[in-house]
C-alpha positions as CSV (number, residue, x, y, z in Angstrom):
1,M,-137.0,-8.7,111.5
2,S,-135.3,-8.7,107.6
3,H,-132.6,-6.4,107.1
4,Y,-130.5,-6.4,103.9
5,F,-127.7,-8.9,105.2
6,T,-129.6,-11.8,105.0
7,N,-131.1,-13.9,101.9
8,D,-135.0,-13.1,102.9
9,E,-136.9,-13.6,99.6
10,G,-140.1,-12.7,101.1
11,V,-139.2,-9.2,101.3
12,K,-141.8,-7.6,99.0
13,S,-140.2,-6.2,96.0
14,D,-140.6,-2.2,94.9
15,E,-138.1,-1.4,92.4
16,K,-136.9,1.6,91.8
17,T,-134.2,3.3,89.5
18,F,-131.8,6.3,90.3
19,Q,-129.1,8.1,88.6
20,A,-125.7,9.1,90.1
21,E,-122.9,10.9,89.6
22,V,-119.3,8.7,90.7
23,L,-116.0,9.7,89.6
24,G,-117.6,12.3,86.7
25,K,-119.4,9.7,85.1
26,V,-123.3,9.5,85.3
27,F,-124.6,5.8,86.4
28,K,-128.2,4.4,86.9
29,F,-129.1,2.1,89.2
30,I,-132.2,-0.2,89.8
31,T,-132.3,-0.9,93.8
32,D,-135.4,-2.8,95.7
33,S,-137.0,-3.9,98.9
34,G,-134.5,-5.8,100.9
35,V,-131.4,-3.9,99.7
36,F,-129.3,-1.2,101.5
37,S,-129.5,2.3,100.9
38,K,-132.5,1.9,98.3
39,G,-133.0,5.5,97.0
40,E,-129.6,7.0,96.7
41,L,-125.8,6.1,97.0
42,D,-125.3,6.3,100.2
43,L,-122.3,8.5,101.9
44,A,-120.3,6.1,103.3
45,S,-119.9,4.2,99.5
46,R,-118.9,7.6,97.9
47,I,-115.9,8.3,100.2
48,L,-114.8,4.7,100.0
49,I,-115.3,5.0,95.7
50,E,-113.7,8.0,95.7
51,T,-110.9,7.7,98.3
52,F,-110.3,4.2,96.6
53,A,-110.0,5.4,93.1
54,A,-107.6,8.4,93.6
55,L,-105.1,6.0,95.0
56,N,-104.9,4.9,91.2
57,L,-103.8,1.2,92.5
58,P,-103.6,-1.2,89.4
59,G,-104.8,-4.4,90.3
60,D,-108.5,-6.8,89.9
61,V,-110.5,-6.1,92.9
62,L,-113.0,-7.8,95.3
63,D,-115.9,-5.9,96.3
64,V,-117.4,-7.6,99.5
65,G,-121.0,-6.9,100.4
66,C,-121.8,-5.2,97.0
67,G,-125.1,-4.5,97.5
68,Y,-126.8,-3.7,94.2
69,G,-123.1,-3.0,92.7
70,P,-122.7,0.7,93.2
71,I,-118.9,0.7,94.6
72,G,-117.6,-2.3,91.8
73,I,-119.3,-1.2,89.4
74,S,-118.2,2.4,89.3
75,L,-114.5,1.1,90.4
76,A,-114.8,-1.5,87.2
77,S,-115.8,1.9,84.6
78,A,-113.0,3.5,86.1
79,R,-110.4,0.3,85.9
80,P,-111.4,-1.3,82.5
81,E,-108.0,-3.2,82.2
82,N,-108.9,-4.9,85.9
83,T,-111.7,-7.3,86.7
84,V,-113.7,-6.7,89.9
85,H,-115.6,-9.2,91.5
86,M,-118.4,-8.1,93.7
87,V,-120.0,-10.6,96.6
88,D,-123.3,-10.3,98.7
89,V,-125.2,-12.9,100.7
90,N,-128.5,-10.8,99.3
91,L,-129.4,-13.0,96.2
92,R,-131.9,-9.9,95.4
93,A,-128.6,-7.6,95.5
94,I,-126.7,-9.7,93.4
95,D,-129.4,-9.8,90.7
96,L,-129.4,-6.3,91.1
97,A,-126.2,-5.7,90.5
98,K,-125.9,-8.1,87.5
99,R,-128.6,-6.0,86.5
100,N,-126.7,-2.5,87.0
101,A,-123.5,-3.9,85.4
102,E,-125.3,-4.5,82.3
103,L,-127.5,-1.6,82.2
104,N,-124.3,0.7,82.6
105,G,-122.4,-1.2,79.8
106,I,-119.8,-2.4,82.2
107,K,-118.3,-5.6,81.3
108,N,-115.2,-6.5,83.5
109,I,-117.5,-7.5,86.5
110,Q,-118.6,-11.0,87.7
111,A,-120.8,-11.1,90.6
112,Y,-122.0,-14.2,92.6
113,E,-123.3,-15.1,96.1
114,S,-121.2,-15.1,98.8
115,F,-121.3,-15.3,102.5
116,C,-118.0,-12.8,103.3
117,Y,-115.5,-15.0,101.5
118,E,-117.3,-18.8,101.5
119,N,-117.9,-18.9,97.7
120,V,-114.7,-16.8,96.5
121,K,-112.0,-19.5,95.0
122,Q,-109.4,-16.6,93.7
123,T,-107.2,-14.1,95.3
124,F,-107.1,-10.2,94.6
125,T,-104.8,-7.6,94.4
126,H,-107.3,-5.2,96.6
127,I,-110.6,-5.8,98.4
128,I,-112.8,-3.5,99.4
129,S,-115.8,-3.4,101.6
130,N,-118.6,-0.9,103.0
131,P,-119.2,-3.3,105.4
132,P,-122.9,-4.1,106.9
133,I,-123.2,-2.9,109.9
134,R,-126.3,-3.8,111.2
135,A,-124.8,-7.2,110.7
136,G,-122.8,-7.0,113.7
137,K,-119.5,-6.5,114.5
138,K,-118.5,-10.1,114.7
139,V,-119.3,-10.0,111.1
140,V,-117.5,-7.0,110.0
141,H,-114.2,-8.6,112.0
142,Q,-115.1,-11.6,109.6
143,I,-114.5,-9.3,106.6
144,I,-110.9,-8.1,108.2
145,E,-109.7,-11.5,109.3
146,E,-110.3,-13.5,106.5
147,A,-108.9,-11.1,103.7
148,T,-105.5,-12.1,103.9
149,D,-106.5,-15.6,102.6
150,H,-108.1,-13.7,99.6
151,L,-105.4,-11.2,99.3
152,E,-102.0,-11.5,97.5
153,A,-98.8,-10.2,98.6
154,D,-98.5,-6.5,99.0
155,G,-102.4,-6.6,98.3
156,T,-104.7,-4.2,100.0
157,L,-108.0,-4.1,102.4
158,T,-110.1,-0.9,102.5
159,I,-112.7,-0.4,104.0
160,V,-115.6,2.4,104.9
161,I,-116.8,2.6,108.5
162,G,-118.6,4.9,110.8
163,K,-116.8,6.8,113.7
164,Q,-120.1,5.5,115.8
165,H,-120.1,2.4,114.4
166,G,-117.3,1.1,115.0
167,A,-114.4,2.6,113.1
168,A,-111.9,2.3,116.2
169,S,-112.7,-1.0,116.9
170,A,-112.3,-1.9,113.0
171,Q,-108.4,-0.5,112.7
172,K,-107.5,-2.0,116.3
173,K,-108.9,-5.4,114.2
174,M,-107.0,-4.5,111.1
175,E,-103.8,-3.9,113.0
176,E,-103.9,-6.5,114.9
177,V,-104.4,-8.8,111.6
178,F,-102.1,-6.7,109.1
179,H,-99.7,-5.3,111.9
180,N,-100.4,-2.1,109.7
181,V,-103.4,0.6,109.1
182,Q,-103.5,3.4,107.6
183,R,-107.1,6.2,107.7
184,L,-106.9,7.5,104.2
185,E,-109.8,9.7,104.9
186,R,-112.1,11.1,107.9
187,K,-115.2,12.8,106.6
188,K,-118.6,13.4,107.6
189,G,-118.2,10.8,109.8
190,F,-116.6,7.7,108.3
191,W,-113.7,6.9,108.2
192,V,-111.6,5.1,105.2
193,L,-109.3,2.4,106.7
194,Q,-106.6,0.5,105.0
195,S,-104.2,-2.6,105.7
196,V,-101.7,-4.0,103.6
197,K,-100.4,-7.5,103.1
198,K,-96.9,-7.7,103.8
199,H,-95.0,-11.1,102.5
């Protein structure tokens, strides 16, 4: 069975456009079959965006598993002085993310295909992710484990994950990798977890 965390170009296209108000601004998003949360901005992504934006932390951001781009685009809009990179293994998602950035007039964004950090060549102040739960725990843990290689000193990894989808396991893994983890938010069954890369 095909799902969004693959690069199955055989999934029949069925594009839709919807609007979502995020961080006080209305965005238009084009979505399609074979891409996560096709019809609306999913609650987990909204919680992650709002929680991270409220911290008001400067620096460039990497959005891992960006889908059609709502997290990266809304954060890039809110922080025009920083660059946001968005990566996904799904080429259709990356194409949509690029088109959505253009549709919303967001210039400080780069979107490119990458399985986790495979094609990520630089370090960032922040990595954020609404990880692809359907891809399995191994991929979620890989996003956590390999984040340290792509974070600057004092950089943060911030993820959102459902309590029923392995939040406690992800929290334990972040503690193990970073030797620190903080639960920034617990809302409607979702946890926002953050670790800091210490010197």
